[in-house]
C-alpha positions as CSV (number, residue, x, y, z in Angstrom):
1,M,0.0,0.0,0.0
2,E,2.8,2.4,0.9
3,E,4.4,1.8,-2.5
4,T,1.2,2.9,-4.1
5,K,0.9,6.0,-2.0
6,Q,4.4,7.3,-2.8
7,P,3.9,7.6,-6.6
8,M,0.5,9.1,-6.1
9,K,2.1,11.8,-3.8
10,R,4.7,12.6,-6.4
11,I,2.0,12.9,-9.1
12,L,-0.1,15.2,-6.9
13,A,3.0,17.3,-6.1
14,S,3.8,17.6,-9.8
15,V,0.2,18.8,-10.5
16,V,0.3,21.4,-7.7
17,A,3.6,22.7,-9.0
18,L,2.4,23.0,-12.5
19,L,-0.8,24.8,-11.4
20,A,1.4,27.2,-9.3
21,V,3.5,28.1,-12.3
22,A,0.5,28.7,-14.5
23,A,-1.2,30.9,-11.8
24,C,1.8,33.2,-11.5
25,G,2.2,33.7,-15.2
26,G,5.7,32.4,-15.3
27,A,7.2,35.0,-12.9
28,A,9.3,32.4,-11.2
29,S,10.0,29.4,-13.3
30,S,11.9,26.2,-13.5
31,P,13.8,25.2,-16.6
32,S,10.9,23.5,-18.5
33,S,12.1,20.3,-20.2
34,S,12.1,19.4,-23.8
35,S,14.7,16.8,-23.3
36,S,12.5,14.0,-24.7
37,A,12.7,15.7,-28.1
38,Q,15.6,15.2,-30.5
39,P,18.8,16.7,-29.0
40,L,19.9,19.7,-31.0
41,T,23.0,21.9,-31.1
42,L,23.6,25.6,-31.6
43,T,26.6,28.0,-31.8
44,V,26.1,31.4,-30.2
45,A,28.5,34.3,-30.7
46,L,28.8,36.7,-27.8
47,P,30.4,40.1,-27.6
48,W,32.9,39.3,-24.9
49,P,35.8,36.9,-25.0
50,A,35.2,34.7,-22.0
51,K,33.3,35.4,-18.8
52,P,30.2,37.6,-19.3
53,P,29.4,40.8,-17.5
54,I,26.6,40.2,-15.0
55,C,24.3,42.4,-17.0
56,C,24.4,39.8,-19.8
57,M,25.2,36.5,-18.1
58,M,21.9,34.9,-19.1
59,E,23.1,32.6,-21.9
60,Q,26.2,31.3,-20.2
61,A,24.3,30.9,-16.9
62,A,21.5,29.1,-18.6
63,D,24.1,26.8,-20.1
64,Q,25.9,26.0,-16.9
65,L,22.8,25.7,-14.7
66,G,21.1,23.2,-17.1
67,Y,18.4,25.4,-18.7
68,Y,19.4,24.5,-22.2
69,K,20.0,20.9,-21.3
70,K,16.4,20.6,-20.2
71,Q,15.4,22.1,-23.5
72,G,17.3,19.3,-25.3
73,L,19.9,21.8,-26.5
74,T,23.7,21.9,-26.4
75,V,25.1,25.4,-26.9
76,T,28.7,26.2,-28.0
77,F,29.7,29.8,-27.4
78,A,32.0,31.8,-29.6
79,G,33.5,34.8,-27.7
80,S,34.6,38.1,-29.3
81,N,35.4,41.7,-28.4
82,G,32.3,43.8,-28.9
83,S,28.9,43.7,-30.7
84,A,30.4,44.4,-34.1
85,A,32.7,41.4,-33.9
86,S,29.8,39.2,-32.7
87,I,27.7,40.2,-35.7
88,Q,30.6,39.6,-38.0
89,T,30.9,36.1,-36.7
90,L,27.2,35.5,-37.5
91,V,27.5,37.0,-41.0
92,A,30.5,34.9,-41.7
93,G,28.5,31.7,-40.9
94,R,30.5,30.7,-37.9
95,A,27.5,31.1,-35.5
96,D,23.8,30.5,-35.6
97,V,22.9,33.3,-33.2
98,A,24.7,36.4,-32.2
99,G,24.2,38.4,-29.0
100,A,24.8,42.1,-29.8
101,A,23.6,45.7,-29.2
102,V,20.8,46.3,-31.6
103,A,22.7,49.1,-33.4
104,A,25.4,46.6,-34.5
105,G,22.8,44.3,-36.2
106,L,20.9,47.2,-37.8
107,G,24.2,48.7,-39.1
108,A,25.2,45.4,-40.6
109,Y,21.9,45.1,-42.4
110,A,22.1,48.6,-43.7
111,A,25.7,47.9,-44.9
112,G,24.4,45.0,-47.0
113,S,24.1,41.9,-44.7
114,T,20.4,41.7,-45.4
115,D,20.0,38.1,-44.2
116,I,20.2,39.3,-40.5
117,R,17.1,39.0,-38.4
118,Y,16.4,40.4,-34.9
119,I,14.5,37.8,-32.9
120,G,14.4,39.2,-29.4
121,G,16.7,40.0,-26.5
122,E,17.6,39.9,-22.8
123,L,18.8,43.3,-21.8
124,N,17.4,46.8,-22.6
125,A,17.8,50.3,-21.3
126,N,14.5,52.0,-21.8
127,G,14.6,55.2,-19.7
128,A,11.1,56.1,-20.8
129,R,9.8,53.2,-18.8
130,Y,12.4,53.1,-16.1
131,P,14.3,56.4,-15.8
132,Q,18.0,56.0,-15.3
133,K,21.1,58.1,-15.7
134,W,24.1,57.2,-17.8
135,F,26.9,55.7,-15.8
136,F,30.6,56.2,-16.7
137,A,33.9,55.4,-15.0
138,T,36.4,58.3,-15.4
139,S,39.6,59.6,-14.0
140,K,38.9,61.9,-11.0
141,S,39.7,65.0,-13.1
142,I,36.5,64.4,-15.0
143,N,33.4,65.5,-13.3
144,Q,31.2,66.8,-16.1
145,P,30.9,66.2,-19.8
146,S,32.9,69.3,-20.7
147,D,35.9,67.8,-18.9
148,L,36.1,65.1,-21.6
149,K,37.8,67.5,-24.0
150,G,41.3,66.3,-24.9
151,K,40.8,63.0,-23.0
152,T,41.2,59.4,-24.1
153,I,38.0,57.4,-24.2
154,G,38.0,53.6,-24.1
155,L,35.4,51.8,-26.3
156,S,34.6,48.1,-26.8
157,A,34.5,48.1,-30.6
158,G,35.3,51.5,-32.0
159,A,34.2,55.0,-32.9
160,N,31.1,54.0,-35.0
161,P,27.4,53.6,-34.4
162,T,27.7,49.9,-33.7
163,D,29.5,50.6,-30.4
164,P,27.0,51.5,-27.6
165,G,29.7,53.4,-25.7
166,Y,30.5,55.5,-28.7
167,V,26.8,56.4,-29.2
168,E,26.6,57.8,-25.7
169,F,29.9,59.7,-25.7
170,H,29.1,61.1,-29.2
171,A,25.7,62.4,-27.9
172,L,27.4,63.9,-24.8
173,L,30.0,65.7,-26.8
174,T,27.5,67.1,-29.3
175,A,25.2,68.3,-26.5
176,N,28.1,70.1,-24.9
177,G,29.4,71.9,-28.0
178,M,32.1,69.4,-28.8
179,S,32.8,66.8,-31.5
180,D,34.6,63.5,-31.9
181,S,37.7,65.4,-32.9
182,D,37.9,66.9,-29.4
183,V,38.6,63.5,-27.8
184,H,40.8,60.4,-28.5
185,Y,38.9,57.2,-29.0
186,V,40.7,53.9,-28.4
187,V,39.5,50.3,-28.5
188,A,40.0,49.0,-24.9
189,G,38.0,45.7,-24.9
190,A,35.1,44.4,-22.8
191,A,33.9,46.0,-19.6
192,D,36.5,44.4,-17.2
193,Q,39.3,45.2,-19.6
194,R,38.2,48.8,-19.9
195,V,38.0,49.1,-16.1
196,Q,41.5,47.8,-15.7
197,A,42.8,50.2,-18.4
198,L,41.2,53.1,-16.6
199,V,42.6,52.2,-13.2
200,A,46.1,51.8,-14.9
201,G,45.8,55.2,-16.4
202,R,45.8,54.1,-20.1
203,I,42.4,55.7,-20.7
204,D,40.5,58.6,-19.0
205,A,36.9,57.5,-19.4
206,T,34.7,54.6,-20.5
207,Q,31.0,53.8,-20.7
208,W,29.1,52.4,-17.7
209,V,31.0,50.2,-15.2
210,T,28.7,47.2,-14.3
211,P,27.9,47.2,-10.6
212,E,29.8,44.0,-9.8
213,L,33.0,45.8,-10.9
214,S,32.4,48.9,-8.7
215,Y,34.8,47.7,-6.1
216,V,37.7,47.9,-8.6
217,I,36.9,51.6,-9.0
218,Q,36.3,52.3,-5.4
219,K,39.8,50.9,-4.5
220,S,41.4,53.1,-7.1
221,S,43.0,56.4,-6.1
222,N,42.6,58.0,-9.5
223,A,39.2,56.9,-10.8
224,H,35.6,57.2,-9.9
225,I,32.0,56.7,-11.2
226,V,30.0,59.6,-12.6
227,T,26.4,59.8,-13.6
228,W,25.1,62.1,-16.3
229,D,21.6,62.7,-17.7
230,P,20.9,60.9,-21.0
231,V,20.9,63.2,-24.1
232,G,20.1,62.9,-27.7
233,G,16.8,61.1,-27.3
234,A,18.5,57.9,-26.0
235,Q,15.8,57.4,-23.3
236,Y,13.9,55.4,-25.9
237,W,14.2,51.7,-26.3
238,N,17.9,51.0,-26.8
239,G,18.3,47.2,-27.3
240,C,21.5,46.6,-25.3
241,E,21.9,42.8,-25.6
242,C,19.8,41.4,-28.4
243,W,19.6,38.1,-30.3
244,F,20.3,38.1,-34.0
245,T,20.1,35.2,-36.4
246,T,19.6,34.9,-40.2
247,A,16.6,34.4,-42.4
248,T,18.4,31.5,-43.9
249,A,18.6,29.7,-40.5
250,L,15.0,30.4,-39.7
251,K,13.9,28.7,-42.9
252,D,15.7,25.5,-41.8
253,K,13.3,23.5,-39.7
254,T,15.9,21.9,-37.5
255,K,17.9,25.0,-37.0
256,R,14.8,27.0,-36.2
257,E,13.8,24.5,-33.6
258,A,17.2,24.8,-32.0
259,I,17.0,28.6,-31.9
260,Q,13.5,28.4,-30.4
261,R,14.8,26.2,-27.6
262,F,17.6,28.8,-27.0
263,V,15.0,31.6,-26.8
264,N,12.8,29.5,-24.4
265,G,15.7,28.5,-22.1
266,T,17.1,31.9,-21.9
267,I,13.8,33.5,-21.1
268,L,13.3,31.0,-18.3
269,M,16.8,31.8,-17.0
270,I,16.0,35.5,-17.0
271,R,12.8,35.0,-15.1
272,D,14.6,33.1,-12.4
273,L,17.4,35.6,-12.2
274,V,14.8,38.3,-11.5
275,A,12.6,36.3,-9.1
276,S,15.1,34.5,-7.0
277,S,18.0,36.0,-5.1
278,A,19.4,32.6,-4.6
279,T,19.5,31.8,-8.3
280,F,21.0,35.2,-9.1
281,T,23.7,34.8,-6.5
282,K,24.5,31.3,-7.8
283,A,24.7,32.5,-11.4
284,M,26.8,35.5,-10.5
285,G,29.2,33.3,-8.6
286,L,29.9,31.4,-11.9
287,F,31.6,34.5,-13.4
288,V,32.6,36.9,-10.6
289,D,35.1,36.7,-7.7
290,M,32.5,36.5,-4.9
291,S,35.1,37.1,-2.3
292,Q,35.0,40.8,-3.4
293,Q,31.2,40.9,-2.8
294,T,28.9,41.3,0.2
295,P,25.2,40.4,0.6
296,D,24.4,44.1,0.2
297,S,26.5,44.5,-3.0
298,I,24.9,41.3,-4.5
299,K,21.5,42.7,-3.7
300,A,22.5,46.1,-5.3
301,V,23.6,44.3,-8.5
302,Q,20.4,42.3,-8.7
303,D,18.2,45.2,-8.0
304,Y,19.9,47.3,-10.7
305,W,19.9,44.7,-13.5
306,K,16.5,43.2,-12.9
307,T,14.9,46.4,-14.1
308,E,16.7,45.9,-17.4
309,Y,16.5,42.1,-17.8
310,Q,13.9,41.3,-20.4
311,A,11.9,38.4,-19.0
312,N,9.4,38.7,-21.9
313,G,12.0,38.6,-24.7
314,C,12.4,42.4,-25.4
315,M,9.9,42.5,-28.3
316,N,8.0,45.7,-27.9
317,L,7.6,46.9,-31.5
318,T,5.9,50.2,-30.5
319,D,8.9,51.2,-28.4
320,M,11.3,49.9,-31.1
321,T,9.6,51.9,-33.8
322,A,9.8,55.2,-31.8
323,W,13.5,54.6,-31.2
324,M,14.2,53.6,-34.8
325,N,12.5,56.6,-36.3
326,D,13.4,59.3,-33.8
327,V,16.8,58.2,-32.6
328,Y,18.6,55.6,-34.7
329,L,17.8,56.9,-38.2
330,K,18.1,60.6,-37.2
331,K,21.0,60.7,-34.7
332,T,22.7,57.4,-34.3
333,N,23.2,56.3,-37.9
334,P,21.5,58.7,-40.4
335,S,23.3,56.9,-43.3
336,A,21.1,53.9,-42.7
337,A,17.9,55.8,-43.6
338,G,16.3,54.2,-46.6
339,K,18.4,51.1,-46.2
340,V,16.8,49.3,-43.2
341,T,13.3,49.2,-41.6
342,L,12.0,47.2,-38.6
343,K,9.8,45.1,-40.8
344,Q,12.8,44.0,-42.9
345,V,14.9,43.0,-39.9
346,V,12.6,42.0,-37.0
347,D,11.0,38.6,-36.6
348,P,8.8,38.4,-33.5
349,S,7.6,34.8,-34.0
350,L,10.1,33.0,-31.7
351,V,9.4,35.3,-28.7
352,K,5.7,34.9,-29.4
353,A,6.0,31.1,-29.4
354,A,7.9,31.3,-26.0
355,L,5.2,33.6,-24.5
356,D,2.5,31.3,-25.8
357,K,4.1,28.4,-24.0
358,Y,5.2,30.1,-20.8
359,G,2.9,33.1,-20.4
360,I,3.8,36.7,-19.9
361,D,5.9,37.5,-16.8
362,K,3.7,40.0,-15.0
363,T,6.6,41.1,-12.7
364,A,8.6,42.3,-15.7
365,A,5.7,43.7,-17.8
366,A,6.2,47.2,-16.5
367,W,9.6,47.5,-18.2
368,D,9.2,44.6,-20.8
369,P,5.7,44.7,-22.1
370,P,5.4,42.5,-25.2
371,Q,3.8,44.2,-28.2
372,L,4.2,41.8,-31.1
373,T,2.6,43.6,-34.0
374,F,4.2,46.3,-36.1
375,P,2.7,49.8,-35.6
376,A,2.4,52.3,-38.4
377,G,5.8,53.8,-39.5
378,S,7.9,50.7,-38.8
């Protein structure tokens, strides 16, 4: 009799768990399994050479914590320095998916790589929905944008619209009566590399230091963190870490299924990073020296990033259209006008399929409300 009761208890427990997940709309999730399906593989290009910044750790955390495995997916990562390099890896056929700032993918499409497709994302800075300042790490002689004149600025990719840091610095210079010729731009690598270059005195300023690296700046006698108000309309949707693939891959039934599993697994990972401090701490510990962190600093990092983590796949076509028309094509990359539109490059079908399966995460909807149809002007 006891042998009969135990399986029944397990069945009832499973039913209760499934009902609980359905009731909360997927706000806190477990890595839903597709492991009974045919195992698939995928190569994903990322815009950093090895360990990710905590802002963008979702893919590698999902891999190491088993989220892709439970989707029946094996992911191989190809690291690079910056979004432009990640997109180049995709265009060259050495990856199936590329993680990159949206400007890098749009710029590549406008330059002729018209097979590229935006399929969603995991990180976005939309100050219109969640007002934030711009964060920079600079030498202590720099306290306001006008102090940038004559200084050396470290970028991840280069002085062009595909580099998010360049976009911000260019806007700051323009708003303060300066131009690119008033500063010296150098390529200084990923976030941790740029921080080390600043502390060593090889550069004078760089874009946003991620919170988990703040201790490096705080220990430095010649550097600090400054915050300035966004300029140039960049408070719109800004697509910081997005997923790009190709139309060719999406037409291949097997490859499309692998990419769908990638989207599913990453969205589930994001939801757990937002909902669970234990999961966030465990994931953070995979990539950061936790001996440098305290419970308060970990909480501060999670509280900051969970407002930018896109638990519903970063597919708000209304916000994207406003940013595309008012910011990207007018200020960020005017030369792309007439060469790329959202309807040409955006495919919302994979995010839609994931939301149909897992529901909309209501806790993230305030800053990641899915809007999956194209508005006028897109």
